[in-house]
C-alpha positions in Angstrom: -24.0 -6.9 -77.7 -23.2 -6.5 -81.4 -20.2 -4.4 -82.4 -18.7 -4.0 -85.9 -15.0 -4.7 -86.1 -12.8 -3.6 -88.9 -10.7 -6.8 -89.4 -8.5 -5.5 -92.2 -9.0 -3.2 -95.2 -12.2 -4.2 -97.0 -13.4 -6.6 -94.3 -15.9 -5.8 -91.5 -17.4 -8.4 -89.1 -20.2 -8.1 -86.6 -19.0 -9.5 -83.3 -20.9 -10.5 -80.2 -19.3 -9.1 -77.0 -20.3 -8.8 -73.4 -22.0 -5.6 -72.4 -19.3 -3.4 -70.7 -19.9 -1.7 -67.3 -19.1 1.9 -66.7 -16.3 2.8 -64.3 -16.1 6.0 -62.1 -17.1 9.1 -64.1 -18.0 7.0 -67.2 -21.4 6.3 -68.8 -22.6 3.4 -70.8 -24.3 4.7 -73.9 -26.9 2.9 -75.8 -26.0 4.0 -79.3 -29.0 5.3 -81.2 -27.2 6.6 -84.3 -23.6 6.4 -85.6 -22.4 8.3 -88.6 -19.8 7.2 -91.2 -16.8 9.5 -91.5 -14.1 10.1 -94.1 -11.5 8.7 -91.7 -13.5 5.5 -91.4 -13.6 5.2 -95.2 -9.8 5.7 -95.4 -9.4 2.9 -92.8 -11.8 0.6 -94.7 -10.0 1.2 -98.0 -6.3 1.2 -97.0 -6.0 1.2 -93.2 -5.4 4.1 -90.9 -2.8 4.7 -88.2 -5.4 6.0 -85.7 -7.8 3.0 -86.2 -6.1 -0.2 -85.0 -7.1 -3.4 -86.9 -8.6 -5.8 -86.1 -10.8 -3.8 -83.7 -13.9 -1.6 -83.2 -14.4 1.6 -85.1 -16.9 4.4 -85.6 -16.6 7.7 -83.6 -19.5 9.9 -84.5 -22.5 9.0 -82.3 -25.4 10.0 -80.1 -27.6 7.9 -77.9 -29.3 7.3 -74.5 -27.4 6.8 -71.2 -28.1 3.2 -70.2 -25.9 3.3 -67.0 -23.8 5.8 -65.3 -20.7 5.2 -63.2 -20.1 6.6 -59.7 -19.5 10.3 -59.6 -21.5 11.2 -62.7 -23.7 14.2 -61.8 -24.6 16.1 -65.0 -26.4 13.2 -66.6 -28.8 10.5 -65.5 -29.9 7.2 -66.9 -32.4 7.7 -69.8 -30.9 11.0 -70.9 -30.6 11.5 -74.6 -27.1 12.9 -75.3 -24.7 13.9 -78.0 -20.9 13.7 -77.6 -17.6 13.6 -79.2 -15.3 10.6 -78.9 -12.3 12.5 -77.3 -11.3 15.3 -75.0 -8.1 16.7 -73.7 -6.4 15.5 -70.5 -6.0 19.1 -69.2 -2.7 18.1 -67.6 0.0 17.7 -70.3 2.4 20.3 -71.7 0.1 21.3 -74.6 -3.0 21.4 -72.5 -1.2 23.8 -70.1 -0.6 26.0 -73.1 -4.3 25.9 -73.9 -3.6 23.9 -77.1 -6.2 21.4 -76.2 -6.6 19.9 -79.7 -2.9 19.0 -79.5 -3.1 17.2 -76.1 -0.5 14.5 -75.9 -3.1 11.9 -74.8 -6.1 12.9 -76.9 -5.7 10.2 -79.5 -4.6 7.5 -76.9 -7.7 8.1 -74.8 -10.2 8.5 -77.6 -13.1 6.0 -77.8 -13.9 3.9 -80.9 -16.8 1.5 -81.3 -19.7 3.7 -82.2 -20.7 1.1 -84.8 -22.1 -1.1 -82.0 -25.1 -1.4 -79.7 -23.4 0.0 -76.6 -20.3 2.2 -76.0 -18.4 3.3 -72.9 -17.8 7.1 -72.9 -14.7 7.9 -70.7 -15.0 10.3 -67.8 -12.9 13.1 -69.3 -15.2 13.1 -72.4 -18.3 13.0 -70.3 -17.1 16.0 -68.3 -16.0 18.2 -71.2 -17.7 17.2 -74.5 -21.1 15.6 -73.7 -24.3 17.5 -74.0 -28.0 16.8 -73.6 -29.6 16.3 -77.0 -32.3 18.9 -77.8 -35.5 17.1 -78.6 -35.8 18.8 -82.0 -32.6 17.1 -83.2 -32.8 13.6 -84.5 -30.1 11.2 -83.1 -28.5 11.2 -86.6 -28.3 15.0 -86.7 -27.0 15.0 -83.1 -24.2 12.6 -84.1 -22.9 15.4 -86.4 -21.5 17.1 -83.4 -18.0 15.6 -83.8 -17.4 16.5 -87.5 -18.9 19.9 -87.1 -16.6 20.6 -84.2 -13.7 19.7 -86.5 -15.0 22.2 -89.1 -15.5 24.9 -86.5 -11.9 24.4 -85.4 -10.8 24.6 -89.1 -12.4 28.0 -89.5 -11.3 29.4 -86.1 -9.2 32.5 -86.4 -10.1 33.1 -90.0 -12.3 36.2 -89.3 -14.4 35.6 -92.3 -16.1 38.7 -93.6 -19.2 39.1 -95.7 -17.2 40.1 -98.8 -14.7 37.2 -98.5 -14.5 34.5 -101.2 -13.8 31.0 -99.9 -12.7 28.2 -102.2 -13.4 24.8 -100.8 -11.7 21.9 -102.6 -13.5 18.6 -102.0 -17.2 17.9 -101.8 -17.2 15.2 -99.2 -19.0 15.7 -95.9 -16.2 17.9 -94.4 -16.1 20.1 -97.5 -19.9 20.5 -97.5 -19.9 21.3 -93.8 -17.2 23.9 -94.4 -19.4 25.3 -97.1 -22.5 25.5 -94.9 -20.6 27.2 -92.1 -18.9 29.7 -94.4 -22.2 30.6 -96.0 -23.7 31.1 -92.5 -20.9 33.5 -91.8 -21.7 35.5 -94.9 -18.9 34.4 -97.3 -19.3 33.7 -101.0 -18.3 30.1 -101.6 -16.8 28.4 -104.6 -16.7 24.6 -104.2 -14.8 22.2 -106.4 -15.1 18.4 -106.6 -15.3 15.3 -108.8 -18.6 13.6 -108.1 -21.6 15.1 -110.0 -24.1 14.1 -107.3 -22.1 15.9 -104.6 -21.6 18.9 -106.8 -25.4 19.1 -107.4 -26.0 18.8 -103.7 -23.5 21.7 -103.0 -25.4 23.8 -105.6 -28.8 23.0 -103.8 -27.2 23.9 -100.5 -26.2 27.4 -101.6 -22.8 27.3 -103.2 -22.2 30.5 -105.2 -20.2 28.6 -107.8 -19.7 24.9 -108.4 -16.7 23.7 -110.4 -15.8 20.3 -111.6 -12.2 19.8 -110.4 -11.0 18.9 -113.9 -12.8 21.7 -115.7 -10.6 24.7 -115.3 -10.6 25.6 -111.6 -8.0 28.3 -112.0 -10.0 30.1 -114.7 -13.2 29.8 -112.7 -11.6 31.3 -109.6 -10.0 34.1 -111.6 -13.3 35.0 -113.3 -15.3 34.8 -110.0 -12.8 37.0 -108.1 -12.0 39.5 -110.8 -8.5 38.1 -111.1 -7.4 38.6 -107.4 -7.9 35.0 -106.2 -9.8 33.6 -103.2 -9.4 35.1 -99.8 -9.3 31.7 -98.2 -8.8 28.2 -99.7 -9.8 25.2 -97.7 -8.3 21.9 -98.9 -10.6 19.0 -97.9 -9.3 16.1 -100.0 -6.1 14.9 -98.4 -4.5 14.4 -101.8 -0.9 15.5 -102.2 -1.4 17.1 -105.6 -4.3 19.2 -104.2 -2.2 20.2 -101.2 0.4 21.5 -103.6 -1.9 23.3 -106.0 -4.1 24.9 -103.4 -1.8 27.9 -103.2 -2.5 28.6 -106.9 -6.0 29.9 -106.1 -5.4 32.2 -103.1 -4.9 35.9 -103.4 -1.8 37.7 -102.0 -2.1 37.9 -98.2 -4.6 35.0 -98.2 -4.8 31.9 -96.2 -4.8 28.2 -97.3 -6.3 25.8 -94.7 -4.9 22.4 -95.2 -7.7 20.3 -93.6 -7.5 17.0 -95.4 -5.1 14.5 -93.9 -2.5 12.8 -96.0 -0.6 9.6 -95.3 2.2 9.8 -92.8 5.5 10.6 -94.4 4.2 12.4 -97.4 6.1 15.5 -98.6 4.9 18.5 -100.5 6.7 21.4 -102.0 5.8 25.1 -102.5 7.3 28.0 -104.3 9.1 30.0 -101.7 8.9 33.2 -103.8 5.1 32.9 -103.7 4.9 32.2 -100.0 7.3 34.9 -99.1 6.5 37.8 -101.4 2.8 37.2 -101.5 2.7 36.7 -97.7 0.6 33.6 -97.7 -0.5 31.7 -94.6 -0.5 27.9 -94.8 -2.5 26.6 -91.8 -2.5 23.0 -90.7 -5.6 21.8 -88.9 -6.1 19.0 -86.5 -9.1 17.9 -84.4 -11.0 20.3 -82.1 -11.1 21.8 -78.6 -13.9 21.8 -76.0 -14.6 25.4 -77.1 -15.1 24.2 -80.6 -17.4 21.5 -79.4 -19.5 24.0 -77.4 -19.8 26.2 -80.5 -20.8 23.3 -82.7 -23.4 22.3 -80.2 -24.8 25.8 -80.1 -25.0 25.8 -83.9 -26.9 22.5 -84.0 -29.2 23.5 -81.1 -30.0 26.8 -82.9 -31.0 25.3 -86.2 -27.8 24.7 -88.2 -29.3 22.3 -90.7 -27.2 19.2 -91.5 -30.0 16.9 -92.6 -29.1 17.0 -96.3 -25.7 15.5 -95.5 -27.2 12.3 -94.2 -27.7 10.2 -97.3 -29.5 7.3 -95.8 -30.3 5.5 -92.5 -29.3 1.8 -92.4 -29.3 -1.0 -89.9 -26.0 -2.0 -88.4 -26.3 -5.3 -90.2 -25.8 -3.4 -93.5 -22.5 -1.8 -92.5 -20.4 -3.7 -95.1 -22.5 -2.6 -98.0 -22.5 1.0 -96.6 -18.7 1.2 -96.7 -18.6 -0.5 -100.1 -20.8 2.3 -101.4 -18.7 5.0 -99.7 -15.5 3.5 -101.2 -17.1 4.0 -104.6 -18.0 7.6 -103.8 -21.7 6.9 -103.4 -23.4 9.1 -100.7 -22.2 11.6 -98.2 -22.8 10.2 -94.7 -24.8 7.2 -93.6 -26.5 6.9 -90.3 -26.1 3.3 -88.9 -28.8 2.4 -86.4 -27.8 -0.5 -84.0 
């Protein structure tokens, strides 16, 4: 079988490997669609601690079960399914506290290699985070389950009301998913970014105000909110300067969701007077829980439309060109078809 390996930043090779066999509780998935992700792009451009090199990568996928291991009861060979690439162990200290996204083994037991013809899905993922694909969803749309689960988790606990204003900084796939979900929940959304094509897409998808990041975001937020500031700010760039300036746009008593991941070891600073006397909440976000996955699945099953975020469908043989485009800011998500 062919599997794309990230050899080093900027270098992808298609490798021929033996088809793996599923163990107890596992399934062998014939990948029908795998989506590119911002984390994949970071790894391609500069490397990433969670994606070892050289090695397989890609973690947003859907497909058809080719074989199942002993003990698999919920699915059969030939089933079209959608899944995430990870799930909690349910036994560690954090899982026992119901902090499933912070499971001590969740990253160590994740599966990579969706940019390939076949993929082994581990038993704990099969049991918790795999679902039958509704026939009305394309495989590419079904592969959106993982990033949408992350976004659902990012907005969990925010209690978004219909009169709330959300400012989303970043117009990549995660920022646009945050926008779509916030709009579905009734909020008014300001979105800010750099790429004109992505800003135009955000406008078509229903953003209430679109702002070029360099064109006076503070003034735009002030005018849109009558001077009070956004109720919630969602940072989706992973850039240090944006992490620091995000608090400039939120109202007193508001929440800043720090979604975009920065390099390990980065340090940011905040005005303690602002945090304390304006009672701001800074909320770090990581990954998702099985509950988030279930909610994301329900959204997709019930018509949450993500088609506009899939820029193009390409064969696996074109993966190097796809990532070269993404590294130049061209496109949102690409669906690679093995």
